[in-house]
N, C-alpha and C positions, 0 to 999 in steps of 0.2 A: 478811133475804134478802141484803143486800148484804154482810153479814159472811160469808155461807156461799159467795158468789160469789167474794169476795177470797181467802178459804182455798183453795177450789179452784185458783184461778189461781196461787197461791204454790206448791201442791203440784205442778202442770204445769211451772212454770218451774225449780224446784229439784230435782225428781226424787228426793225424799228419803223417798219412801213406798212402800208396796206397793200402792197404789191401782190400780185398773185402767188400763191403759196408754192413752194416747191416740193411739196408732198407728192410722192411717186403714184399718182392715181393710175389704175389700169384702163386701158382703153377698150377692154373686153366688155360685152353686155352681160347681165346677170345670167342669161340662159348658157352663154359660152362658157362662163366659168364654172357652172354646175356640171357641165359636159365633160370638164377637165378631169373630174375625180380628184381633184388636188389634194395633196397633203397639207397645204397651206390653210389658214383660217380665213374664210371669206369675210370681208368686213363691207357691210353696206352703210353708206353714210347718206341718210335722206336729209335733203337741206332746201334752202330757197336763198338766193342772192339778195332777196329784199329783208331778210330776217337777220337782226343784229347778232343773235346767239351763235347763229350758223357762220356768220363772218368772223366773230370772235375765235370760234373753235379752229377754224381754219388758220387764221392769222397768228394767234397766240398759242394754240396747243399743237396743231399739227404740224407746225413748221419747227418744232422742237427737234434738236438733232438726235436725242435718244429714241425718240419716237419714230423718227424717219429711219433711223437704223433697224428698230424693231420691225417695222413694216417690212423693208426690204428682206429680213430675214424670215418672218413668220406670216405676214399677211398678204392677202390678195384684195386690195381696196377698190371699190366701185362707188362713183360718186352718182346720186339719183335725186333729181329735183323732184320733190315732193308735192309742189303746187302747180308748176307750169309745163310739166311734160306728162304725157298720157301713160308712158310706161312706168315712170316714177310714181305717179298718182296710184296706178293700178297695184303696184307692189306695196305701196305705203298702207293701202287698205288691206291687202293681203296679210301684212305683219300688224294688223290691228293698230297701226300709227295713230296718235292723237296729238302730238306735239313735236316740235323740231327744235333743234336737231334730234333725229333718231338714229342711233347707231346699233346696228345688229350684227351679230358675229355668229357665223355658221361654220359647220364642219364641211368637208368635201362632198358629203351626201346631202347637204341642204338643211341639215338638222340645226336647230338653233341651240348654241352654246349659251349665249347671254346677250343681253342688251343694255344700252344706256340710254335715258332720255334726258336731254338737256345739255348743258354746257359744263364742261369739266376742264380744271387747269391742267397743265401738263404733268404734274406730280401725280395728281389722283388718277388722271387717264392712264399713265404709265402703270400704275399699281393695278389698276383694273385690267389692264392688257395682261400683266403677268398671272393674274388670276385665272383668266380666261385660257392662257396658254397651258397652265397646268392643272386646269378644271378644278379650281378650288373657289368655294363660294359662289359658283356660278348658278344659274338656273337649272342647267342641266344636271350638276352634281346634287344640288340640294334637293331637286324633285324626285331624283332616283333614291336618295336616302329616305324621303318621306314615303315614297311608293313601297319602300321595303319595311315600313313600319316604325321608323325612327320618329319619334314625337318630341325629340329634344327641343326646349324652348327657343334656343338660338337657332336651330334650324327652322322651326316654325317661323319665328320672327323675320329672318332673313328671306324665307320663300315667301311670305305674304306680301312684303314689298316688292318682290320680283313679279309675281303674279298680278300685282296691280299695274306694273309696268307694261305687262303684256295683255293688259284689258281682258283678264281671264276671270270673269266675275264668278264662275262656277267655282273654280279652286279658291279664289279670295274668300268667298263666303264660307266655306267649308274650314279654312284656316283662322279666319277671324271668329267664327262661332266657337272653335276650339279654344281660342284665346280667351273669349268672355266666360266660356264653361271653366277654365283653369286659371282664372284671374291672380290668384296667389303665386303663381308660377312665373309670372311675367311682370317686367318693369311696368311702372304706371305711364310711360310713354306709349309702349305698346298697346296697352289697354285702351289709351285714348286714341290711338290710330285706328283701333277695331271700331269704337264708337263712332269716329269720322267716316270710315267706310260705309257704316250702314246707313248713316245720315244721308250720305251722298246718294246712296241706292234708293232711298226714300224721295229724294230730290227728283230723280228720275221718273217717278211715279207722281209727280206734281204735288208732292207733300212737303211743305216748306218748314213744318213743325220741328223736325228732328233736328234740321241743320241750324235752326234758330235756337233751339235749346242747347246745342252743342257750343255755340258762339257765346251764349249766356253763361254756361257752366265751365267753359274751358279756356278762360282769357289767358292763361300762361301756357297753353298748349302750343306745340311746335306747329300744329295745324290750324291755329286760330285765324291768322291771315288768309290762308288758302280757303277755310270754310267760308269766311266773310266774302271772297272773291268768286266761290261758287254760288253764292246766294246772288251777287250782283250780275254774274253771267246768265243766271236762270232768268232773272227778270229781264234782262236784255232779250233772251231767246223767246220770251213770251211777249216781246215789244211794250212792256210796261214801263215806259220811259221814266214816269214819275218815281216809281219804287227804286228803279235801277240807279238812278242818279242820286236819290236821298241816301240809299244804302252805301254807294260809292263814297259819299261825301261823309257819313258816319265813319267808314272805315279809314279815310283819309286822316280824319281827326284824332282816332284812335292810335292809328300808326305813329303820327307825329307827336302827340302828346305823352305816349306811352313808351316811346322808343322802341317800338317792335321791330323796326327796320333801321338800319344805319349805313352811312357811307354810300357806296355805289348802289346797293340794293334799295335804298331809299331814293335815289336819285331817279332810278328806273322805275320804281313804283309811282313817283310823283309825275314822271313822264307819261306813264300809262294812263293815269287819271286825266292829264292834260289833253293827250291825244283823243280819248274817248269823249270828253266834253266837245272838242272840236268836230268830231264825227256827228254828234247829236246836235251841234250848233246851239248849245245851251251854257250857261254859267261861264262865258268866256272870259269874263274878268278874272274870276277865281281861277280858271284854267291857266291864263298868261301868268298870274302870279305864282302858281306851282311849277309852271315850265320855267320860269327864272329862277326859281329855288333849286330845281333839279341842275339846271346849267351851272349855277353859282357853286353847288356841291361838287360836281365833276371837275370844275376848274381846280379844286383845292388837292385833287388826288393825282396819283403817279401817272406818268406819261402813257402806260398801256391802258388805263382806265379812260384817260381823257380821249382816246381814240374814238369813243362812242360819242363824243360832242356833237358831230354833224348830224346825228339822229335826233339828238335834243333840240338842236337848232331848227331842223326840218319841222319839229313840233310846233315851236314857237312861231315859225313863219306860217305854217297853216292856220294857226289861231289868229294872228295878225291880219291875215287875208280873209278869214271869215268874220273878223270885226270891221272890215272895209279899209283897213290901213294898208294898202297895196304896196306903197313905196316902201314902208319900213319892212313888209313881208320879203320884198325882193332883196333888200339889204342883208337881212338875216340869212335868206336861202343863198346869196353869195358867199357869206362867210362858210356855210357848209360846204359849197362847191370848192372853195380854196382849200379846206382841209382834206376833202376826198373827191379829187377831181375826176376820178374814173368812174364815180357812180352816176349812172344815167339817170337814175330816178330823181335826184335832186335838179338835175338839168331839166328834167320835164316839169318838175314843180315850178321852177323859175318861169318856163314858157307857159304854164298854166296862168301865173300871177300876171304876166306881161300881157297875155291875151285878153284876161279880163279888164285890164287897165283900158285896152284899146276898145272895150265893148263887145268883143268876140265871144 
């Protein structure tokens, strides 16, 4: 028993494991927390167990001792499954969620202070938490200044980003029109973001011309890869597989040849391409090549990043299975299971492969 306790303490101290987080989640429901009229900041974490970025956030960020201490003092944290739980799904829609992890921070009255979309490392996360605590550069503080008539470019810039994170198209259009009308007052990157926003709006209206023009005109923009992926997803939504695949392949070529992404970002991107090709059951040879490249990249990185390797191995196994190489697929998924033995999804994958081998 002493040995087990010691081992557990070492895991908690050094955070070198994918064991469940020691983060102090509340057992209260969202409604119960609102009824408390608490002085603490309500923290809603919309997640899914099957999403890598959510797992990284919990294992790598929320396990940080400073963040745990901050939480105990100032936050009332609630974990909500955005995809597999009806209550979580409903609240995710209520807060205009579009990507996970989605982290929403509310005051005791249920008014939104700020939000974070996507993964953040512990340092950046702690910095944002302190801003929320002191209401600095939050959505609430910036929108209040704007409503009072403050059109300072820095405020407009920051608020435009936050309005997009909240999927507030009305406010975003107002802000980005102001940016376009006052181009000389803003950095070129802000102007490019405004152009990108309106190109995406046109894409919602089935007009691909503006997003294609943005891709052609702003190859050095921070939004270049995102715009390209928007076009890929648009073709996917229209079930135009040929255009989706060809556009994705063009983007992969651009990303690799122009070093638009490097390191773990490149590995994740290559893996996304490989997985999508496996879903479509097309270009499997190229998908397998890109999958191997992503795994090779991850293996050269630090131990924390290498924790993502099981997810990449799963992609490779899926591709091999689709190619009919069931024996090899089972070998690869076994590697993923060895690295993440608690992940039921990988075990289910293995069962799927084995059943197909038996002809089931």
